[in-house]
N, C-alpha and C positions, 0 to 999 in steps of 0.2 A: 263163355263170357261174351257179352256184347261189347264190341269196341266203342270207345268214347265217341268217336266221330259219328257212329250210327245213333248213339243215344242223343247227341246234340241235334242231329238232323231230325230225328223223331220228335224231339221237343219243339223244334222250329215248325215242323209240319202241324203239330197239334195246335200251337198258338195261331198259326195261319188259318187253319180250318175253323177254329173257334171264333176268330175275328170275322171271318166271312159269314159264318152262321149268325153272328150277332148283328151283321149289317153295319159294322163299324169301320169305315174306310181309314180313319186315323190309326186304329189298332192294326189293321191289315198292313198299312204302310210302314209301321215300326218293324215289321218282319223283313223288309227288303233292305239290302245294302244300298248306299247312296248311288253307286254306279251299276246297279242291277240292270239286267236286260230280260225282257219277256218276249218270247216268240209266239205269235198267234198265226192262224191261217190267213189273216188279213194284213198283218203288219209286224214289224219288229219295233218294240218299245224300249227306248234307252233312257235310263235314269228315273228318278223319283217322280218328276213332273208328268212324264208320259204314262208311267204305270199308274199313278194316282188317277189320272183322267179316266183310264180304262176301268179301274176298280170302282171309282165313283159311279160311272155309267152302269156297271154291273149291279152294284148295290142299289142304286136308285131305280133300276128297271126290273128288278127281280119280282116276278109275279107272286101274288099272295098264295101261300101254300107251297111254294117251291122249296123253301128251306126245310119245311116239315117233312118233305118227301126225299130229302137228301140221304143217299146211302152209298157208302164206300163199298165197291165190289171187290177191289183188289188193292193191296198196299204192300209195296216192297221197299225196304230201306237197306242200303248197303253203303256204309261209310258216309260220304257227303252227298249221296244221290238218293232221292226218293221218287218213286213212281206210283201213281194211284190211278185207278179207274173208278168212276162214280156215275151215279144216275140220280135223277130227281123227276121221275115220271109223273105226269105226262109231259113235263116241260123240257127236260133234257133226257133223251133216251140213253145216251152214253157220253161220257167225257173222259179224256185222259189228260193227265198233267205230270210233268217231270220237274223236279226241283234240284238245284245244286246249291248246297248250303255250305258256307264257310264263315268262320267267326260268328256262329249263331244267327246269321242273316242269310236270306235267300239272295243268292248272287245271280242265278239264272233260273228261268221258268219257261216251260213250253206248255201250251194247252190247246186242245181241240175239243169243241163241244158239238154234239149232234143233236140239234134241237128238233122237237116234234113240230110238225106243221100245224097241228091242232091246238098247240099251246097258246 
């Protein structure tokens, strides 16, 4: 039997990925807690406003065809933690993301993308 926390985390991750794939920043942001934090290789983003700016930048600058090439390579979910690796070649060679989900909202996220120089 899969624990309830794992089921909730899986549902939150599915909502998040679907919203990203749809390019809908408002739907993406509904997945984050008000006091969420996102850790990137460039910065630490605290709260809805900072995360929204980053999400909107990503959604608005996604090259045509990138979403069509999105592929999850690995997905592990254990309780309130989810870890994925994905790619969208030739645009993103590999990316990793970790999510901590509580109360059906993303409370913390880490991500690192290895972009192709030819993209």
